[in-house]
C-alpha positions in Angstrom: 0.0 0.0 0.0 1.3 3.5 -0.9 2.1 5.3 2.4 1.6 8.7 0.8 -2.1 8.0 0.6 -2.2 7.5 4.4 -0.7 11.0 5.2 -2.5 12.2 8.4 -1.8 15.9 7.9 -4.4 18.3 6.4 -3.6 20.6 3.6 -1.4 23.4 4.8 0.1 21.6 7.7 3.5 19.9 7.8 6.0 18.2 10.1 9.3 19.9 10.6 12.2 17.4 10.8 16.0 17.6 11.4 18.0 19.5 10.7 15.4 22.2 10.1 13.6 21.7 13.4 16.9 22.0 15.3 17.7 25.3 13.5 14.1 26.5 14.2 14.6 25.9 17.9 18.0 27.6 18.0 16.7 30.7 16.4 13.6 30.7 18.5 15.7 30.4 21.7 17.9 33.3 20.6 15.0 35.6 19.9 13.2 34.7 23.2 16.4 35.2 25.1 16.8 38.7 23.7 13.3 39.6 24.7 13.6 38.2 28.2 17.0 39.9 28.8 15.2 43.2 28.1 12.6 42.5 30.8 9.8 40.9 28.8 8.1 38.1 30.8 6.9 35.0 29.1 3.2 34.1 28.8 1.7 31.0 27.2 -1.9 31.6 26.1 -4.3 28.8 25.7 -4.4 27.0 22.4 -8.2 27.2 22.3 -10.8 29.9 23.3 -14.6 29.8 23.1 -16.1 31.5 20.1 -18.0 33.8 22.5 -14.8 35.8 22.9 -15.4 37.2 19.4 -13.0 40.1 19.5 -11.2 38.6 16.5 -14.2 39.0 14.3 -14.5 42.7 15.1 -10.9 43.3 14.0 -10.7 41.4 10.7 -13.1 41.4 7.8 -12.9 37.6 7.5 -13.0 35.2 10.4 -10.2 32.8 9.5 -10.2 30.7 12.7 -10.4 26.9 12.8 -13.5 25.9 14.9 -14.4 22.7 16.7 -17.1 21.7 19.2 -15.9 21.2 22.8 -17.1 17.7 23.8 -17.6 18.8 27.4 -19.5 22.1 27.1 -20.8 21.6 23.5 -19.8 25.2 22.8 -17.8 26.2 19.8 -14.1 26.6 20.4 -11.6 28.3 18.1 -8.0 27.3 17.6 -5.5 30.1 18.2 -5.4 32.5 15.2 -3.7 35.5 16.7 -1.4 36.1 19.7 -1.9 39.8 20.3 -5.6 39.5 21.2 -4.8 36.6 23.6 -1.9 38.4 25.3 -4.1 41.6 25.6 -6.8 39.5 27.3 -4.3 38.1 29.8 -2.7 41.5 30.5 -6.0 43.1 31.5 -7.4 40.1 33.4 -4.9 37.7 35.0 -2.2 40.4 35.0 -4.4 43.4 35.4 -3.1 44.3 38.8 0.6 44.1 37.9 2.5 47.4 37.7 2.6 49.3 34.4 4.4 49.5 32.0 4.0 45.7 31.6 6.3 43.9 29.2 5.3 40.4 28.0 6.7 38.0 25.4 5.3 34.9 23.7 6.1 32.2 21.2 4.0 29.4 19.6 1.9 28.4 16.7 -1.1 30.0 15.1 -3.5 28.4 12.5 -5.7 29.6 9.8 -8.9 28.0 8.4 -8.0 29.1 4.8 -4.6 29.6 3.2 -3.4 32.6 1.4 -3.2 32.5 -2.4 0.6 33.0 -2.3 1.3 31.0 0.9 -0.4 27.6 1.1 0.6 26.9 4.7 -2.1 27.2 7.4 0.2 26.7 10.5 2.8 29.3 11.4 5.3 29.8 14.2 5.1 33.3 15.8 7.3 35.0 18.4 6.8 38.5 19.7 6.4 41.0 22.5 3.6 43.3 23.8 4.3 46.5 25.9 1.2 47.6 27.9 0.7 51.0 29.6 3.3 52.9 27.7 2.2 55.9 25.6 5.4 57.8 24.6 7.4 57.4 21.5 10.1 55.8 23.7 8.0 52.7 24.0 7.4 52.6 20.2 11.1 52.9 19.6 12.0 50.2 22.2 9.6 47.7 20.6 10.7 48.4 17.0 14.4 48.2 17.9 13.8 45.0 19.9 12.6 43.4 16.7 15.6 44.8 14.8 18.1 43.5 17.3 16.4 40.1 17.4 16.7 39.8 13.6 20.3 40.9 13.7 21.2 38.4 16.3 20.0 35.6 14.0 22.9 36.8 11.8 20.5 38.3 9.3 21.8 41.4 7.5 20.4 44.3 5.4 17.2 44.7 7.5 14.7 47.4 6.5 12.0 48.8 8.9 9.0 50.2 7.1 7.2 52.8 9.3 3.6 53.8 8.7 0.8 55.8 10.4 -2.7 54.6 9.5 -4.5 57.2 11.7 -3.1 59.9 9.5 -4.9 58.3 6.5 -8.1 58.2 8.5 -7.7 61.8 9.6 -7.3 62.9 6.0 -10.4 60.8 5.0 -12.4 62.5 7.8 -11.3 66.0 6.8 -12.0 65.5 3.1 -15.3 63.5 3.8 -14.0 60.3 2.0 -16.3 57.5 3.2 -17.7 54.1 2.4 -16.8 52.5 -0.9 -14.9 55.7 -1.8 -12.6 55.2 1.2 -12.0 51.6 0.3 -11.1 52.5 -3.2 -8.8 55.3 -2.0 -7.0 53.0 0.4 -6.2 50.6 -2.4 -5.0 53.5 -4.5 -2.8 54.7 -1.7 -1.3 51.3 -1.1 -0.7 50.9 -4.9 0.7 54.5 -5.1 -1.9 55.2 -7.9 -1.5 58.9 -8.4 -3.7 58.9 -11.5 -6.7 57.5 -9.6 -6.1 60.0 -6.8 -6.0 63.0 -9.2 -9.2 62.0 -10.9 -11.1 61.1 -7.7 -10.3 64.1 -5.5 -10.3 67.9 -5.8 -7.0 69.6 -6.3 -6.2 70.5 -2.6 -6.9 67.0 -1.4 -5.1 65.3 -4.3 -2.1 67.5 -3.7 -1.8 66.5 0.0 -2.2 62.7 -0.7 0.2 62.7 -3.6 2.8 64.8 -1.7 2.6 62.2 1.2 3.0 59.4 -1.3 6.0 61.0 -2.9 7.8 61.7 0.4 7.9 57.9 1.2 11.6 56.8 1.4 14.6 56.8 3.6 14.0 58.3 7.0 16.1 61.5 7.0 14.8 62.9 3.7 11.2 61.8 4.4 11.2 63.4 7.9 12.3 66.7 6.4 9.7 66.6 3.6 6.8 65.7 5.9 7.9 68.3 8.5 7.6 71.1 5.9 4.2 70.0 4.6 1.1 72.1 5.5 -1.6 69.6 6.6 -5.2 70.4 7.8 -5.2 71.2 11.5 -7.2 68.0 12.3 -4.5 65.9 10.7 -1.5 67.4 12.5 -1.7 65.4 15.7 -1.1 62.0 14.1 1.5 63.5 11.9 3.3 65.0 14.9 3.2 61.6 16.6 4.6 59.9 13.5 7.4 62.3 13.2 8.4 62.1 16.9 8.6 58.3 16.7 10.4 58.3 13.4 13.0 60.8 14.6 13.7 58.9 17.8 14.1 55.6 15.9 16.2 57.3 13.3 18.5 58.6 16.0 18.8 55.2 17.6 19.1 53.1 14.5 22.4 54.6 13.3 24.4 52.5 15.7 23.1 49.4 14.0 24.9 48.4 10.8 22.9 47.3 7.8 19.6 48.6 9.0 17.5 51.1 7.0 14.5 53.0 8.2 11.8 53.7 5.5 8.9 56.1 6.1 5.7 55.4 4.2 3.0 57.3 6.2 -0.1 56.4 4.2 0.6 52.6 3.9 -2.3 50.9 5.7 -2.3 47.3 4.4 -3.3 44.8 7.1 -3.4 47.2 10.1 -7.0 46.8 11.2 -7.0 47.7 14.9 -3.9 49.9 15.2 -4.3 53.4 16.7 -0.9 54.9 16.1 2.5 54.0 14.6 2.7 50.7 12.6 5.8 49.0 11.2 7.0 46.0 9.2 10.4 44.2 8.9 12.0 43.2 5.6 15.4 41.9 4.6 17.3 42.0 1.3 16.9 38.3 0.5 13.4 37.9 2.1 10.5 37.4 -0.3 7.9 38.1 2.4 7.8 40.4 5.4 9.6 39.0 8.5 7.3 40.6 11.1 5.0 43.5 11.9 3.5 45.4 14.7 2.2 48.7 16.0 0.3 50.7 18.6 -3.2 49.8 19.7 -5.7 50.4 22.5 -7.0 47.7 24.8 -10.5 48.1 26.4 -10.4 46.4 29.8 -14.2 46.2 30.0 -14.8 43.8 27.2 -11.1 42.8 26.5 -11.1 44.0 22.9 -8.6 45.8 20.8 -10.4 49.0 19.7 -10.4 50.4 16.3 -9.2 54.0 16.8 -11.1 56.6 14.6 -9.3 59.9 14.6 -11.0 62.7 16.5 -10.6 66.2 15.3 -10.1 67.5 18.9 -7.3 65.1 19.7 -4.1 66.6 21.0 -0.5 65.6 20.0 0.9 62.8 22.1 3.3 64.2 24.8 6.8 63.0 25.2 7.0 63.0 29.0 4.4 60.5 30.4 5.3 56.8 30.2 2.2 55.4 31.9 -1.1 55.6 30.0 -3.9 53.8 31.7 -7.0 56.0 31.7 -10.2 54.5 33.1 -10.7 51.2 31.2 -8.6 51.9 28.1 -5.0 51.1 28.0 -2.3 52.0 25.4 -0.1 49.2 24.1 2.4 48.5 21.4 3.7 45.2 20.2 5.4 43.2 17.5 5.2 39.7 16.0 8.0 38.1 14.2 7.2 35.4 11.6 9.6 32.5 12.3 8.7 30.6 9.1 9.6 33.6 7.0 12.8 34.3 9.0 14.0 30.7 8.5 13.9 31.1 4.7 16.6 33.7 4.8 18.6 33.2 8.1 22.1 31.8 7.5 22.7 28.1 8.3 24.2 27.5 11.7 27.7 26.0 12.2 27.1 22.4 13.3 28.2 21.6 16.8 31.0 19.0 17.2 29.5 15.6 17.5 31.3 12.7 19.3 30.5 8.9 19.4 31.1 7.6 22.9 31.8 4.0 23.6 30.4 2.2 26.7 33.8 2.3 28.5 33.3 6.1 29.3 32.0 7.3 32.6 28.8 9.4 32.7 30.8 12.2 34.4 33.2 12.4 31.4 30.3 12.5 28.9 28.6 15.2 31.0 31.7 17.3 30.9 31.9 17.1 27.1 28.2 18.1 26.8 28.7 21.0 29.1 31.4 22.3 26.7 28.8 22.3 23.9 29.8 19.0 22.3 27.0 16.6 21.2 27.8 13.1 22.6 26.0 10.0 21.2 26.1 6.8 23.2 27.1 3.6 21.5 24.2 1.1 21.8 26.0 -2.1 21.0 29.4 -3.7 21.2 31.7 -4.2 18.3 35.3 -3.9 17.1 37.0 -0.7 16.2 36.0 -0.8 12.5 32.4 -1.3 13.5 32.4 1.7 15.8 34.0 3.9 13.2 31.3 3.0 10.7 28.7 3.8 13.4 30.3 7.1 14.2 30.3 8.1 10.5 26.7 7.0 10.2 25.7 9.5 12.9 27.9 12.2 11.4 30.4 12.2 14.3 33.9 13.6 13.8 35.5 11.7 16.7 35.2 8.7 19.0 35.4 8.9 22.8 37.1 5.7 23.8 37.9 5.1 27.5 38.1 8.9 28.3 40.3 9.5 25.2 39.1 11.4 22.2 40.2 9.9 18.8 39.5 12.1 15.7 38.1 10.2 12.7 40.2 10.6 9.5 
C-alpha cells in the first residue's frame, strides 16, 4: 500500500524534521532570550478559546479561525489564530493588577482555516512582545528596535524597517469626507501609489496632499524633512506629529546598528486593522515576504477587545513625558510579532556543533563534561570492534570517537 495515501496531515500543515527543526529551535531560543533579557516576561496563552470571545471577528473582515465543538460544554471553540488579542486579554485580566508598564513576550503556533493564495501553509510559528501601559514614542522605539536586534542576532543582514501611520490616513479621510466605498477605493490607490486615480477622484487640494505624502515615502532623513515642511489640515496634524516624533527617535537610535534602513511610508495601511498609532513591518534583502510587523493599539479592559481607533478632530498631540497611560478602562499598548517561518527562509545556516560517538567504556561524568562544553555526545548502543564503531560514528555524522576517556579524531 502506498504510504503517501495515508498521510495524516491536512492541507497546509507539515511536520518539521531535522536539521530544520533543530535550527528553528536555535533561532527561537535566541530571539526569546533577547526579549527576556530586556525585561519581557513569558506568557503562554491557551491553544483554544470559546467563540463567544469574538474580538477577533471585530478586528478582521474575515473570520479565519479553525473551529471545533468542545465535547464537554458543546460550545464552539476556536484554535489560536492571533497572539496579540490573547496576550491583551491576559494583560487586562490575570495580570491586570501588575505594575505598568508591563512587558510580555510569547512564542508558539497560530493556525488559519483558509490559506493565502501565495502561501499555502495554514500553520505558522510566531514569536513576539507586547508592551502595555506605555504611551510615549520611547515605547514605540523600544519595541521596534527590539525586533531589529532580534533579527540581527540571527545573523540576518540588510534589514529594513517600514514605518507607517494609519491614523493619518483616517484623519485625512475624515477631513475630506471620504467615506464608504470611496474610502476603500482610496486605500487601495494609496497602497498601490496610484496617483492617476487620486487625481481623478479628489479635488485639487486633497489630491495635492495625498500625492505629496506618497512621494515623500523613502529613507528616513529625507522623508522626515519633507513631511515636516508640509502644511496639513489642523485636524491631521496630531497623528502627523506623533509619527514624526517616533520616526525621529528611531532614526537617532538606529544609526548605531549596521545594515539597518528606516523607511517612512506614512499612508501605507495594508493589514493594520486595529492599530491606533504608529505601525511597522520588517524586511530583509533576500526575504521574499515580510519578516514581522506590529504597531500601537488600545485595549479596552471592560470587554477585553482591541479597539479600532477613529481619529478625533479635537485630539491633541501625544506628549513625550508620560510613560504610563492607563485612563479608566482603556490602556495603550504597542507590540510586534516576528514570523519565524519567513525568517527561517533567509537566516544563514548555523555552524554544526562538534559531534562525538562515545563507547560504553566512558564514565557518565566524562560524557557530562563534554556536553557542558557544547559537544554533542552520542552513546554507542551495541558492542563491536574498532572498525564497526568507526562505521557507526560516521553514520551518525560524528567527527570523533570517545574511547575510555580519550578522544580519537576520525580521519
